[in-house]
N, C-alpha and C positions, 0 to 999 in steps of 0.2 A: 414676650410673648404669652400668650393667653395659655391656660392648662384648658384640657379637654371639659370640665365642667363648664368653665366661662363658656365656651365656644357653643355648645348644647345650649343654656341659658340666653343667647342671643338670638340661635336659630327659632328659638321657642316663641320670639316673639314676633317672628314672621307667620308661623303657625307648624301645628303638630307635623305636617308632611315637611318640612325645612328640618325641621328638630330631627326628624326619623333620617333625612339625609345624612347628615351632617352626622348621626352616631355610628350610620353604614358604613361613609364614610371611613371615621376615625378606627371601627372594626378592623377593616382591611387590611390595615397596616401590621406589620408585625409590631412596633411601637407606635401606640398613639401619636408622637412628636413626628412620625413622618408625615401626618396629614394636616397639618396644622394649616400651611400653606395652600393647600388645597381647600380648604372650609373658610380660609379665609376671604380666597376667592370668588369662593359660592355668595359668602354670607355679604361681599360686596357686590354681588349682581343688584342685591334686594336696594342698594341705595340710587344705582344707576337706572334699573327698570322700577322698582316698588314692590312692598312685600305681596301684593296679592298677585302679580307676578311672579316672581320667584316662589312661592307657593303652589304655582299652581306646575311650575315646571320642576319642581323639588318631585313634587309626587307621581308624575312620570319618570321622572329621572332613577329615582330611588326602587321602581321596578327594573326598569334595564340596566342598571350595578347590581343587584341582588340576581337575576337572571344569569349576569356575567359571571359573576364570583362562585354563581352554583354551577357554572357550565367547567369553569375553569378545575374545580376541587374535583371534578368526575372525569375530567382526562388523567387526572396523578393516577 
């Protein structure tokens, strides 16, 4: 299983938005290892749809994910 830095490096090959998304997903869990499968799934989308589409989707999804975690923290 890859480590966090390797996942971030793979994401950076697709672009900065994908890199930011992977960093956000890794940071959203108490232990980064809990997010590895999610990150691998996201990166696998790049093979299916291409890096350009993955990058565009990552940009939108990072915004939504950050908003969600902000609201979750506000509930506590």
